[in-house]
mmCIF entry with sequence, helices, sheets and N, C-alpha, C, O atoms, coordinates in Angstrom:
data_MODEL
# 
_entry.id   MODEL 
# 
_entity.id                         1 
_entity.type                       polymer 
_entity.pdbx_number_of_molecules   1 
# 
_entity_poly.entity_id                      1 
_entity_poly.type                           'polypeptide(L)' 
_entity_poly.nstd_linkage                   no 
_entity_poly.nstd_monomer                   no 
_entity_poly.pdbx_seq_one_letter_code       MSSMPTPYQQVWAVVILAAITGYLGCLYTSFNTWVCLVRKKWAKFMWAKILES 
_entity_poly.pdbx_seq_one_letter_code_can   MSSMPTPYQQVWAVVILAAITGYLGCLYTSFNTWVCLVRKKWAKFMWAKILES 
_entity_poly.pdbx_strand_id                 A 
# 
loop_
_entity_poly_seq.entity_id 
_entity_poly_seq.num 
_entity_poly_seq.mon_id 
_entity_poly_seq.hetero 
1 1  MET n 
1 2  SER n 
1 3  SER n 
1 4  MET n 
1 5  PRO n 
1 6  THR n 
1 7  PRO n 
1 8  TYR n 
1 9  GLN n 
1 10 GLN n 
1 11 VAL n 
1 12 TRP n 
1 13 ALA n 
1 14 VAL n 
1 15 VAL n 
1 16 ILE n 
1 17 LEU n 
1 18 ALA n 
1 19 ALA n 
1 20 ILE n 
1 21 THR n 
1 22 GLY n 
1 23 TYR n 
1 24 LEU n 
1 25 GLY n 
1 26 CYS n 
1 27 LEU n 
1 28 TYR n 
1 29 THR n 
1 30 SER n 
1 31 PHE n 
1 32 ASN n 
1 33 THR n 
1 34 TRP n 
1 35 VAL n 
1 36 CYS n 
1 37 LEU n 
1 38 VAL n 
1 39 ARG n 
1 40 LYS n 
1 41 LYS n 
1 42 TRP n 
1 43 ALA n 
1 44 LYS n 
1 45 PHE n 
1 46 MET n 
1 47 TRP n 
1 48 ALA n 
1 49 LYS n 
1 50 ILE n 
1 51 LEU n 
1 52 GLU n 
1 53 SER n 
# 
_struct_asym.id          A 
_struct_asym.entity_id   1 
# 
loop_
_struct_conf.conf_type_id 
_struct_conf.id 
_struct_conf.pdbx_PDB_helix_id 
_struct_conf.beg_label_comp_id 
_struct_conf.beg_label_asym_id 
_struct_conf.beg_label_seq_id 
_struct_conf.pdbx_beg_PDB_ins_code 
_struct_conf.end_label_comp_id 
_struct_conf.end_label_asym_id 
_struct_conf.end_label_seq_id 
_struct_conf.pdbx_end_PDB_ins_code 
_struct_conf.beg_auth_comp_id 
_struct_conf.beg_auth_asym_id 
_struct_conf.beg_auth_seq_id 
_struct_conf.end_auth_comp_id 
_struct_conf.end_auth_asym_id 
_struct_conf.end_auth_seq_id 
_struct_conf.pdbx_PDB_helix_class 
_struct_conf.details 
_struct_conf.pdbx_PDB_helix_length 
HELX_P HELX_P1 AA1 PRO A 7  ? GLN A 10 ? PRO A 7  GLN A 10 5 ? 4  
HELX_P HELX_P2 AA2 VAL A 11 ? TRP A 42 ? VAL A 11 TRP A 42 1 ? 32 
HELX_P HELX_P3 AA3 MET A 46 ? GLU A 52 ? MET A 46 GLU A 52 1 ? 7  
# 
_struct_conf_type.id          HELX_P 
_struct_conf_type.criteria    ? 
_struct_conf_type.reference   ? 
# 
loop_
_atom_site.group_PDB 
_atom_site.id 
_atom_site.type_symbol 
_atom_site.label_atom_id 
_atom_site.label_alt_id 
_atom_site.label_comp_id 
_atom_site.label_asym_id 
_atom_site.label_entity_id 
_atom_site.label_seq_id 
_atom_site.pdbx_PDB_ins_code 
_atom_site.Cartn_x 
_atom_site.Cartn_y 
_atom_site.Cartn_z 
_atom_site.occupancy 
_atom_site.B_iso_or_equiv 
_atom_site.pdbx_formal_charge 
_atom_site.auth_seq_id 
_atom_site.auth_comp_id 
_atom_site.auth_asym_id 
_atom_site.auth_atom_id 
_atom_site.pdbx_PDB_model_num 
ATOM 1   N N  . MET A 1 1  ? 10.678  -32.535 -25.349 1.00 0.00 ? 1  MET A N  1 
ATOM 2   C CA . MET A 1 1  ? 10.321  -31.102 -25.140 1.00 0.00 ? 1  MET A CA 1 
ATOM 3   C C  . MET A 1 1  ? 9.812   -30.799 -23.738 1.00 0.00 ? 1  MET A C  1 
ATOM 4   O O  . MET A 1 1  ? 9.025   -31.543 -23.154 1.00 0.00 ? 1  MET A O  1 
ATOM 5   N N  . SER A 1 2  ? 10.253  -29.777 -23.274 1.00 0.00 ? 2  SER A N  1 
ATOM 6   C CA . SER A 1 2  ? 9.801   -29.389 -21.881 1.00 0.00 ? 2  SER A CA 1 
ATOM 7   C C  . SER A 1 2  ? 8.699   -28.426 -21.945 1.00 0.00 ? 2  SER A C  1 
ATOM 8   O O  . SER A 1 2  ? 8.664   -27.532 -22.791 1.00 0.00 ? 2  SER A O  1 
ATOM 9   N N  . SER A 1 3  ? 7.792   -28.608 -21.047 1.00 0.00 ? 3  SER A N  1 
ATOM 10  C CA . SER A 1 3  ? 6.588   -27.765 -20.982 1.00 0.00 ? 3  SER A CA 1 
ATOM 11  C C  . SER A 1 3  ? 6.803   -26.521 -20.092 1.00 0.00 ? 3  SER A C  1 
ATOM 12  O O  . SER A 1 3  ? 5.915   -25.686 -19.918 1.00 0.00 ? 3  SER A O  1 
ATOM 13  N N  . MET A 1 4  ? 7.986   -26.448 -19.558 1.00 0.00 ? 4  MET A N  1 
ATOM 14  C CA . MET A 1 4  ? 8.317   -25.268 -18.612 1.00 0.00 ? 4  MET A CA 1 
ATOM 15  C C  . MET A 1 4  ? 8.407   -24.002 -19.479 1.00 0.00 ? 4  MET A C  1 
ATOM 16  O O  . MET A 1 4  ? 8.952   -24.029 -20.582 1.00 0.00 ? 4  MET A O  1 
ATOM 17  N N  . PRO A 1 5  ? 7.878   -22.930 -18.974 1.00 0.00 ? 5  PRO A N  1 
ATOM 18  C CA . PRO A 1 5  ? 8.009   -21.717 -19.718 1.00 0.00 ? 5  PRO A CA 1 
ATOM 19  C C  . PRO A 1 5  ? 9.489   -21.146 -19.582 1.00 0.00 ? 5  PRO A C  1 
ATOM 20  O O  . PRO A 1 5  ? 10.163  -21.318 -18.567 1.00 0.00 ? 5  PRO A O  1 
ATOM 21  N N  . THR A 1 6  ? 9.914   -20.472 -20.668 1.00 0.00 ? 6  THR A N  1 
ATOM 22  C CA . THR A 1 6  ? 11.156  -19.839 -20.658 1.00 0.00 ? 6  THR A CA 1 
ATOM 23  C C  . THR A 1 6  ? 11.085  -18.662 -19.835 1.00 0.00 ? 6  THR A C  1 
ATOM 24  O O  . THR A 1 6  ? 9.980   -18.158 -19.632 1.00 0.00 ? 6  THR A O  1 
ATOM 25  N N  . PRO A 1 7  ? 12.215  -18.116 -19.290 1.00 0.00 ? 7  PRO A N  1 
ATOM 26  C CA . PRO A 1 7  ? 12.244  -16.885 -18.479 1.00 0.00 ? 7  PRO A CA 1 
ATOM 27  C C  . PRO A 1 7  ? 11.627  -15.655 -19.203 1.00 0.00 ? 7  PRO A C  1 
ATOM 28  O O  . PRO A 1 7  ? 11.070  -14.756 -18.574 1.00 0.00 ? 7  PRO A O  1 
ATOM 29  N N  . TYR A 1 8  ? 11.748  -15.659 -20.520 1.00 0.00 ? 8  TYR A N  1 
ATOM 30  C CA . TYR A 1 8  ? 11.205  -14.451 -21.286 1.00 0.00 ? 8  TYR A CA 1 
ATOM 31  C C  . TYR A 1 8  ? 9.716   -14.537 -21.265 1.00 0.00 ? 8  TYR A C  1 
ATOM 32  O O  . TYR A 1 8  ? 9.101   -13.474 -21.350 1.00 0.00 ? 8  TYR A O  1 
ATOM 33  N N  . GLN A 1 9  ? 9.086   -15.598 -21.170 1.00 0.00 ? 9  GLN A N  1 
ATOM 34  C CA . GLN A 1 9  ? 7.623   -15.711 -21.167 1.00 0.00 ? 9  GLN A CA 1 
ATOM 35  C C  . GLN A 1 9  ? 7.011   -15.221 -19.857 1.00 0.00 ? 9  GLN A C  1 
ATOM 36  O O  . GLN A 1 9  ? 5.808   -14.968 -19.780 1.00 0.00 ? 9  GLN A O  1 
ATOM 37  N N  . GLN A 1 10 ? 7.805   -15.097 -18.882 1.00 0.00 ? 10 GLN A N  1 
ATOM 38  C CA . GLN A 1 10 ? 7.356   -14.680 -17.496 1.00 0.00 ? 10 GLN A CA 1 
ATOM 39  C C  . GLN A 1 10 ? 7.601   -13.156 -17.235 1.00 0.00 ? 10 GLN A C  1 
ATOM 40  O O  . GLN A 1 10 ? 7.108   -12.624 -16.240 1.00 0.00 ? 10 GLN A O  1 
ATOM 41  N N  . VAL A 1 11 ? 8.315   -12.499 -18.071 1.00 0.00 ? 11 VAL A N  1 
ATOM 42  C CA . VAL A 1 11 ? 8.738   -11.159 -17.882 1.00 0.00 ? 11 VAL A CA 1 
ATOM 43  C C  . VAL A 1 11 ? 7.401   -10.334 -17.756 1.00 0.00 ? 11 VAL A C  1 
ATOM 44  O O  . VAL A 1 11 ? 7.290   -9.567  -16.800 1.00 0.00 ? 11 VAL A O  1 
ATOM 45  N N  . TRP A 1 12 ? 6.451   -10.446 -18.611 1.00 0.00 ? 12 TRP A N  1 
ATOM 46  C CA . TRP A 1 12 ? 5.246   -9.573  -18.549 1.00 0.00 ? 12 TRP A CA 1 
ATOM 47  C C  . TRP A 1 12 ? 4.518   -9.797  -17.244 1.00 0.00 ? 12 TRP A C  1 
ATOM 48  O O  . TRP A 1 12 ? 4.002   -8.843  -16.662 1.00 0.00 ? 12 TRP A O  1 
ATOM 49  N N  . ALA A 1 13 ? 4.457   -11.084 -16.746 1.00 0.00 ? 13 ALA A N  1 
ATOM 50  C CA . ALA A 1 13 ? 3.835   -11.255 -15.477 1.00 0.00 ? 13 ALA A CA 1 
ATOM 51  C C  . ALA A 1 13 ? 4.492   -10.489 -14.358 1.00 0.00 ? 13 ALA A C  1 
ATOM 52  O O  . ALA A 1 13 ? 3.818   -9.892  -13.519 1.00 0.00 ? 13 ALA A O  1 
ATOM 53  N N  . VAL A 1 14 ? 5.792   -10.506 -14.347 1.00 0.00 ? 14 VAL A N  1 
ATOM 54  C CA . VAL A 1 14 ? 6.580   -9.828  -13.355 1.00 0.00 ? 14 VAL A CA 1 
ATOM 55  C C  . VAL A 1 14 ? 6.419   -8.344  -13.437 1.00 0.00 ? 14 VAL A C  1 
ATOM 56  O O  . VAL A 1 14 ? 6.293   -7.681  -12.408 1.00 0.00 ? 14 VAL A O  1 
ATOM 57  N N  . VAL A 1 15 ? 6.419   -7.789  -14.648 1.00 0.00 ? 15 VAL A N  1 
ATOM 58  C CA . VAL A 1 15 ? 6.182   -6.344  -14.864 1.00 0.00 ? 15 VAL A CA 1 
ATOM 59  C C  . VAL A 1 15 ? 4.832   -5.950  -14.360 1.00 0.00 ? 15 VAL A C  1 
ATOM 60  O O  . VAL A 1 15 ? 4.712   -4.949  -13.652 1.00 0.00 ? 15 VAL A O  1 
ATOM 61  N N  . ILE A 1 16 ? 3.801   -6.700  -14.695 1.00 0.00 ? 16 ILE A N  1 
ATOM 62  C CA . ILE A 1 16 ? 2.481   -6.323  -14.283 1.00 0.00 ? 16 ILE A CA 1 
ATOM 63  C C  . ILE A 1 16 ? 2.309   -6.490  -12.802 1.00 0.00 ? 16 ILE A C  1 
ATOM 64  O O  . ILE A 1 16 ? 1.650   -5.661  -12.174 1.00 0.00 ? 16 ILE A O  1 
ATOM 65  N N  . LEU A 1 17 ? 2.858   -7.506  -12.220 1.00 0.00 ? 17 LEU A N  1 
ATOM 66  C CA . LEU A 1 17 ? 2.808   -7.641  -10.752 1.00 0.00 ? 17 LEU A CA 1 
ATOM 67  C C  . LEU A 1 17 ? 3.563   -6.462  -10.009 1.00 0.00 ? 17 LEU A C  1 
ATOM 68  O O  . LEU A 1 17 ? 3.093   -5.979  -8.979  1.00 0.00 ? 17 LEU A O  1 
ATOM 69  N N  . ALA A 1 18 ? 4.697   -6.037  -10.542 1.00 0.00 ? 18 ALA A N  1 
ATOM 70  C CA . ALA A 1 18 ? 5.452   -5.000  -9.983  1.00 0.00 ? 18 ALA A CA 1 
ATOM 71  C C  . ALA A 1 18 ? 4.687   -3.654  -10.060 1.00 0.00 ? 18 ALA A C  1 
ATOM 72  O O  . ALA A 1 18 ? 4.751   -2.836  -9.142  1.00 0.00 ? 18 ALA A O  1 
ATOM 73  N N  . ALA A 1 19 ? 3.978   -3.457  -11.158 1.00 0.00 ? 19 ALA A N  1 
ATOM 74  C CA . ALA A 1 19 ? 3.191   -2.209  -11.400 1.00 0.00 ? 19 ALA A CA 1 
ATOM 75  C C  . ALA A 1 19 ? 1.990   -2.194  -10.393 1.00 0.00 ? 19 ALA A C  1 
ATOM 76  O O  . ALA A 1 19 ? 1.692   -1.179  -9.764  1.00 0.00 ? 19 ALA A O  1 
ATOM 77  N N  . ILE A 1 20 ? 1.366   -3.300  -10.289 1.00 0.00 ? 20 ILE A N  1 
ATOM 78  C CA . ILE A 1 20 ? 0.192   -3.343  -9.326  1.00 0.00 ? 20 ILE A CA 1 
ATOM 79  C C  . ILE A 1 20 ? 0.656   -3.159  -7.870  1.00 0.00 ? 20 ILE A C  1 
ATOM 80  O O  . ILE A 1 20 ? 0.026   -2.408  -7.125  1.00 0.00 ? 20 ILE A O  1 
ATOM 81  N N  . THR A 1 21 ? 1.717   -3.810  -7.459  1.00 0.00 ? 21 THR A N  1 
ATOM 82  C CA . THR A 1 21 ? 2.135   -3.697  -6.088  1.00 0.00 ? 21 THR A CA 1 
ATOM 83  C C  . THR A 1 21 ? 2.699   -2.320  -5.816  1.00 0.00 ? 21 THR A C  1 
ATOM 84  O O  . THR A 1 21 ? 2.589   -1.814  -4.700  1.00 0.00 ? 21 THR A O  1 
ATOM 85  N N  . GLY A 1 22 ? 3.301   -1.707  -6.819  1.00 0.00 ? 22 GLY A N  1 
ATOM 86  C CA . GLY A 1 22 ? 3.829   -0.356  -6.673  1.00 0.00 ? 22 GLY A CA 1 
ATOM 87  C C  . GLY A 1 22 ? 2.665   0.667   -6.477  1.00 0.00 ? 22 GLY A C  1 
ATOM 88  O O  . GLY A 1 22 ? 2.755   1.597   -5.675  1.00 0.00 ? 22 GLY A O  1 
ATOM 89  N N  . TYR A 1 23 ? 1.597   0.448   -7.235  1.00 0.00 ? 23 TYR A N  1 
ATOM 90  C CA . TYR A 1 23 ? 0.390   1.253   -7.131  1.00 0.00 ? 23 TYR A CA 1 
ATOM 91  C C  . TYR A 1 23 ? -0.276  1.126   -5.777  1.00 0.00 ? 23 TYR A C  1 
ATOM 92  O O  . TYR A 1 23 ? -0.711  2.114   -5.185  1.00 0.00 ? 23 TYR A O  1 
ATOM 93  N N  . LEU A 1 24 ? -0.351  -0.115  -5.292  1.00 0.00 ? 24 LEU A N  1 
ATOM 94  C CA . LEU A 1 24 ? -0.955  -0.413  -4.012  1.00 0.00 ? 24 LEU A CA 1 
ATOM 95  C C  . LEU A 1 24 ? -0.121  0.164   -2.878  1.00 0.00 ? 24 LEU A C  1 
ATOM 96  O O  . LEU A 1 24 ? -0.664  0.649   -1.886  1.00 0.00 ? 24 LEU A O  1 
ATOM 97  N N  . GLY A 1 25 ? 1.126   0.114   -3.018  1.00 0.00 ? 25 GLY A N  1 
ATOM 98  C CA . GLY A 1 25 ? 2.094   0.726   -1.992  1.00 0.00 ? 25 GLY A CA 1 
ATOM 99  C C  . GLY A 1 25 ? 1.864   2.269   -1.948  1.00 0.00 ? 25 GLY A C  1 
ATOM 100 O O  . GLY A 1 25 ? 1.861   2.895   -0.888  1.00 0.00 ? 25 GLY A O  1 
ATOM 101 N N  . CYS A 1 26 ? 1.679   2.819   -3.123  1.00 0.00 ? 26 CYS A N  1 
ATOM 102 C CA . CYS A 1 26 ? 1.477   4.311   -3.155  1.00 0.00 ? 26 CYS A CA 1 
ATOM 103 C C  . CYS A 1 26 ? 0.149   4.625   -2.498  1.00 0.00 ? 26 CYS A C  1 
ATOM 104 O O  . CYS A 1 26 ? 0.076   5.587   -1.733  1.00 0.00 ? 26 CYS A O  1 
ATOM 105 N N  . LEU A 1 27 ? -0.941  3.840   -2.763  1.00 0.00 ? 27 LEU A N  1 
ATOM 106 C CA . LEU A 1 27 ? -2.198  4.063   -2.076  1.00 0.00 ? 27 LEU A CA 1 
ATOM 107 C C  . LEU A 1 27 ? -2.103  3.901   -0.567  1.00 0.00 ? 27 LEU A C  1 
ATOM 108 O O  . LEU A 1 27 ? -2.710  4.670   0.178   1.00 0.00 ? 27 LEU A O  1 
ATOM 109 N N  . TYR A 1 28 ? -1.349  2.912   -0.111  1.00 0.00 ? 28 TYR A N  1 
ATOM 110 C CA . TYR A 1 28 ? -1.182  2.643   1.291   1.00 0.00 ? 28 TYR A CA 1 
ATOM 111 C C  . TYR A 1 28 ? -0.480  3.909   1.955   1.00 0.00 ? 28 TYR A C  1 
ATOM 112 O O  . TYR A 1 28 ? -0.901  4.373   3.015   1.00 0.00 ? 28 TYR A O  1 
ATOM 113 N N  . THR A 1 29 ? 0.579   4.429   1.296   1.00 0.00 ? 29 THR A N  1 
ATOM 114 C CA . THR A 1 29 ? 1.287   5.489   1.839   1.00 0.00 ? 29 THR A CA 1 
ATOM 115 C C  . THR A 1 29 ? 0.526   6.817   1.912   1.00 0.00 ? 29 THR A C  1 
ATOM 116 O O  . THR A 1 29 ? 0.702   7.624   2.825   1.00 0.00 ? 29 THR A O  1 
ATOM 117 N N  . SER A 1 30 ? -0.334  7.000   0.895   1.00 0.00 ? 30 SER A N  1 
ATOM 118 C CA . SER A 1 30 ? -1.224  8.190   0.845   1.00 0.00 ? 30 SER A CA 1 
ATOM 119 C C  . SER A 1 30 ? -2.264  8.087   1.912   1.00 0.00 ? 30 SER A C  1 
ATOM 120 O O  . SER A 1 30 ? -2.569  9.057   2.605   1.00 0.00 ? 30 SER A O  1 
ATOM 121 N N  . PHE A 1 31 ? -2.823  6.870   2.045   1.00 0.00 ? 31 PHE A N  1 
ATOM 122 C CA . PHE A 1 31 ? -3.877  6.684   3.113   1.00 0.00 ? 31 PHE A CA 1 
ATOM 123 C C  . PHE A 1 31 ? -3.259  6.848   4.483   1.00 0.00 ? 31 PHE A C  1 
ATOM 124 O O  . PHE A 1 31 ? -3.876  7.496   5.328   1.00 0.00 ? 31 PHE A O  1 
ATOM 125 N N  . ASN A 1 32 ? -2.134  6.330   4.756   1.00 0.00 ? 32 ASN A N  1 
ATOM 126 C CA . ASN A 1 32 ? -1.461  6.399   6.016   1.00 0.00 ? 32 ASN A CA 1 
ATOM 127 C C  . ASN A 1 32 ? -1.116  7.910   6.356   1.00 0.00 ? 32 ASN A C  1 
ATOM 128 O O  . ASN A 1 32 ? -1.262  8.343   7.499   1.00 0.00 ? 32 ASN A O  1 
ATOM 129 N N  . THR A 1 33 ? -0.680  8.640   5.377   1.00 0.00 ? 33 THR A N  1 
ATOM 130 C CA . THR A 1 33 ? -0.410  10.073  5.572   1.00 0.00 ? 33 THR A CA 1 
ATOM 131 C C  . THR A 1 33 ? -1.686  10.857  5.924   1.00 0.00 ? 33 THR A C  1 
ATOM 132 O O  . THR A 1 33 ? -1.666  11.752  6.768   1.00 0.00 ? 33 THR A O  1 
ATOM 133 N N  . TRP A 1 34 ? -2.807  10.494  5.247   1.00 0.00 ? 34 TRP A N  1 
ATOM 134 C CA . TRP A 1 34 ? -4.123  11.170  5.546   1.00 0.00 ? 34 TRP A CA 1 
ATOM 135 C C  . TRP A 1 34 ? -4.509  10.750  7.003   1.00 0.00 ? 34 TRP A C  1 
ATOM 136 O O  . TRP A 1 34 ? -4.949  11.618  7.757   1.00 0.00 ? 34 TRP A O  1 
ATOM 137 N N  . VAL A 1 35 ? -4.377  9.551   7.404   1.00 0.00 ? 35 VAL A N  1 
ATOM 138 C CA . VAL A 1 35 ? -4.834  9.099   8.749   1.00 0.00 ? 35 VAL A CA 1 
ATOM 139 C C  . VAL A 1 35 ? -3.910  9.828   9.740   1.00 0.00 ? 35 VAL A C  1 
ATOM 140 O O  . VAL A 1 35 ? -4.424  10.324  10.743  1.00 0.00 ? 35 VAL A O  1 
ATOM 141 N N  . CYS A 1 36 ? -2.640  9.925   9.545   1.00 0.00 ? 36 CYS A N  1 
ATOM 142 C CA . CYS A 1 36 ? -1.781  10.712  10.465  1.00 0.00 ? 36 CYS A CA 1 
ATOM 143 C C  . CYS A 1 36 ? -2.228  12.168  10.613  1.00 0.00 ? 36 CYS A C  1 
ATOM 144 O O  . CYS A 1 36 ? -2.275  12.719  11.713  1.00 0.00 ? 36 CYS A O  1 
ATOM 145 N N  . LEU A 1 37 ? -2.551  12.763  9.483   1.00 0.00 ? 37 LEU A N  1 
ATOM 146 C CA . LEU A 1 37 ? -3.005  14.191  9.549   1.00 0.00 ? 37 LEU A CA 1 
ATOM 147 C C  . LEU A 1 37 ? -4.229  14.370  10.289  1.00 0.00 ? 37 LEU A C  1 
ATOM 148 O O  . LEU A 1 37 ? -4.333  15.275  11.117  1.00 0.00 ? 37 LEU A O  1 
ATOM 149 N N  . VAL A 1 38 ? -5.235  13.494  10.017  1.00 0.00 ? 38 VAL A N  1 
ATOM 150 C CA . VAL A 1 38 ? -6.483  13.569  10.777  1.00 0.00 ? 38 VAL A CA 1 
ATOM 151 C C  . VAL A 1 38 ? -6.290  13.331  12.274  1.00 0.00 ? 38 VAL A C  1 
ATOM 152 O O  . VAL A 1 38 ? -6.837  14.022  13.133  1.00 0.00 ? 38 VAL A O  1 
ATOM 153 N N  . ARG A 1 39 ? -5.480  12.311  12.523  1.00 0.00 ? 39 ARG A N  1 
ATOM 154 C CA . ARG A 1 39 ? -5.220  11.989  13.915  1.00 0.00 ? 39 ARG A CA 1 
ATOM 155 C C  . ARG A 1 39 ? -4.485  13.169  14.666  1.00 0.00 ? 39 ARG A C  1 
ATOM 156 O O  . ARG A 1 39 ? -4.772  13.423  15.835  1.00 0.00 ? 39 ARG A O  1 
ATOM 157 N N  . LYS A 1 40 ? -3.623  13.814  14.036  1.00 0.00 ? 40 LYS A N  1 
ATOM 158 C CA . LYS A 1 40 ? -2.895  14.954  14.604  1.00 0.00 ? 40 LYS A CA 1 
ATOM 159 C C  . LYS A 1 40 ? -3.914  16.074  14.880  1.00 0.00 ? 40 LYS A C  1 
ATOM 160 O O  . LYS A 1 40 ? -3.816  16.748  15.906  1.00 0.00 ? 40 LYS A O  1 
ATOM 161 N N  . LYS A 1 41 ? -4.870  16.278  13.997  1.00 0.00 ? 41 LYS A N  1 
ATOM 162 C CA . LYS A 1 41 ? -5.854  17.335  14.185  1.00 0.00 ? 41 LYS A CA 1 
ATOM 163 C C  . LYS A 1 41 ? -6.813  17.035  15.298  1.00 0.00 ? 41 LYS A C  1 
ATOM 164 O O  . LYS A 1 41 ? -7.269  17.969  15.958  1.00 0.00 ? 41 LYS A O  1 
ATOM 165 N N  . TRP A 1 42 ? -7.149  15.794  15.550  1.00 0.00 ? 42 TRP A N  1 
ATOM 166 C CA . TRP A 1 42 ? -8.120  15.474  16.605  1.00 0.00 ? 42 TRP A CA 1 
ATOM 167 C C  . TRP A 1 42 ? -7.500  15.071  17.851  1.00 0.00 ? 42 TRP A C  1 
ATOM 168 O O  . TRP A 1 42 ? -8.206  14.871  18.840  1.00 0.00 ? 42 TRP A O  1 
ATOM 169 N N  . ALA A 1 43 ? -6.128  14.921  17.894  1.00 0.00 ? 43 ALA A N  1 
ATOM 170 C CA . ALA A 1 43 ? -5.486  14.527  19.169  1.00 0.00 ? 43 ALA A CA 1 
ATOM 171 C C  . ALA A 1 43 ? -5.372  15.683  20.112  1.00 0.00 ? 43 ALA A C  1 
ATOM 172 O O  . ALA A 1 43 ? -4.780  15.493  21.174  1.00 0.00 ? 43 ALA A O  1 
ATOM 173 N N  . LYS A 1 44 ? -5.852  16.814  19.852  1.00 0.00 ? 44 LYS A N  1 
ATOM 174 C CA . LYS A 1 44 ? -5.847  17.999  20.682  1.00 0.00 ? 44 LYS A CA 1 
ATOM 175 C C  . LYS A 1 44 ? -6.882  17.811  21.830  1.00 0.00 ? 44 LYS A C  1 
ATOM 176 O O  . LYS A 1 44 ? -6.682  18.287  22.948  1.00 0.00 ? 44 LYS A O  1 
ATOM 177 N N  . PHE A 1 45 ? -7.952  17.125  21.523  1.00 0.00 ? 45 PHE A N  1 
ATOM 178 C CA . PHE A 1 45 ? -9.029  16.966  22.518  1.00 0.00 ? 45 PHE A CA 1 
ATOM 179 C C  . PHE A 1 45 ? -8.803  15.757  23.438  1.00 0.00 ? 45 PHE A C  1 
ATOM 180 O O  . PHE A 1 45 ? -8.399  14.689  22.977  1.00 0.00 ? 45 PHE A O  1 
ATOM 181 N N  . MET A 1 46 ? -9.056  15.927  24.693  1.00 0.00 ? 46 MET A N  1 
ATOM 182 C CA . MET A 1 46 ? -8.951  14.900  25.686  1.00 0.00 ? 46 MET A CA 1 
ATOM 183 C C  . MET A 1 46 ? -9.772  13.648  25.390  1.00 0.00 ? 46 MET A C  1 
ATOM 184 O O  . MET A 1 46 ? -9.308  12.519  25.543  1.00 0.00 ? 46 MET A O  1 
ATOM 185 N N  . TRP A 1 47 ? -10.996 13.889  24.965  1.00 0.00 ? 47 TRP A N  1 
ATOM 186 C CA . TRP A 1 47 ? -11.906 12.795  24.651  1.00 0.00 ? 47 TRP A CA 1 
ATOM 187 C C  . TRP A 1 47 ? -11.492 11.983  23.556  1.00 0.00 ? 47 TRP A C  1 
ATOM 188 O O  . TRP A 1 47 ? -11.756 10.781  23.551  1.00 0.00 ? 47 TRP A O  1 
ATOM 189 N N  . ALA A 1 48 ? -10.796 12.591  22.524  1.00 0.00 ? 48 ALA A N  1 
ATOM 190 C CA . ALA A 1 48 ? -10.309 11.824  21.379  1.00 0.00 ? 48 ALA A CA 1 
ATOM 191 C C  . ALA A 1 48 ? -9.153  10.936  21.723  1.00 0.00 ? 48 ALA A C  1 
ATOM 192 O O  . ALA A 1 48 ? -9.018  9.845   21.170  1.00 0.00 ? 48 ALA A O  1 
ATOM 193 N N  . LYS A 1 49 ? -8.322  11.380  22.622  1.00 0.00 ? 49 LYS A N  1 
ATOM 194 C CA . LYS A 1 49 ? -7.178  10.557  23.167  1.00 0.00 ? 49 LYS A CA 1 
ATOM 195 C C  . LYS A 1 49 ? -7.678  9.366   23.900  1.00 0.00 ? 49 LYS A C  1 
ATOM 196 O O  . LYS A 1 49 ? -7.161  8.259   23.753  1.00 0.00 ? 49 LYS A O  1 
ATOM 197 N N  . ILE A 1 50 ? -8.715  9.598   24.712  1.00 0.00 ? 50 ILE A N  1 
ATOM 198 C CA . ILE A 1 50 ? -9.316  8.475   25.501  1.00 0.00 ? 50 ILE A CA 1 
ATOM 199 C C  . ILE A 1 50 ? -10.074 7.552   24.600  1.00 0.00 ? 50 ILE A C  1 
ATOM 200 O O  . ILE A 1 50 ? -10.035 6.347   24.849  1.00 0.00 ? 50 ILE A O  1 
ATOM 201 N N  . LEU A 1 51 ? -10.776 8.006   23.553  1.00 0.00 ? 51 LEU A N  1 
ATOM 202 C CA . LEU A 1 51 ? -11.489 7.210   22.671  1.00 0.00 ? 51 LEU A CA 1 
ATOM 203 C C  . LEU A 1 51 ? -10.506 6.371   21.779  1.00 0.00 ? 51 LEU A C  1 
ATOM 204 O O  . LEU A 1 51 ? -10.802 5.226   21.435  1.00 0.00 ? 51 LEU A O  1 
ATOM 205 N N  . GLU A 1 52 ? -9.391  6.942   21.435  1.00 0.00 ? 52 GLU A N  1 
ATOM 206 C CA . GLU A 1 52 ? -8.412  6.246   20.607  1.00 0.00 ? 52 GLU A CA 1 
ATOM 207 C C  . GLU A 1 52 ? -7.812  5.073   21.288  1.00 0.00 ? 52 GLU A C  1 
ATOM 208 O O  . GLU A 1 52 ? -7.619  4.016   20.687  1.00 0.00 ? 52 GLU A O  1 
ATOM 209 N N  . SER A 1 53 ? -7.512  5.255   22.559  1.00 0.00 ? 53 SER A N  1 
ATOM 210 C CA . SER A 1 53 ? -6.992  4.127   23.311  1.00 0.00 ? 53 SER A CA 1 
ATOM 211 C C  . SER A 1 53 ? -8.049  3.005   23.602  1.00 0.00 ? 53 SER A C  1 
ATOM 212 O O  . SER A 1 53 ? -7.724  1.999   24.233  1.00 0.00 ? 53 SER A O  1 
# 
């Protein structure tokens, strides 16, 4: 008898991992959009451009 798991025993791990990474990707995209909006708002000032670099 082999102690290796069958492919069907690993399906739940793959589904859970896919759901977690999908959620983290969504959080990253939302955060990046927010950062871009804030940066666009503050990039009007010369001191902000200098401070950013």
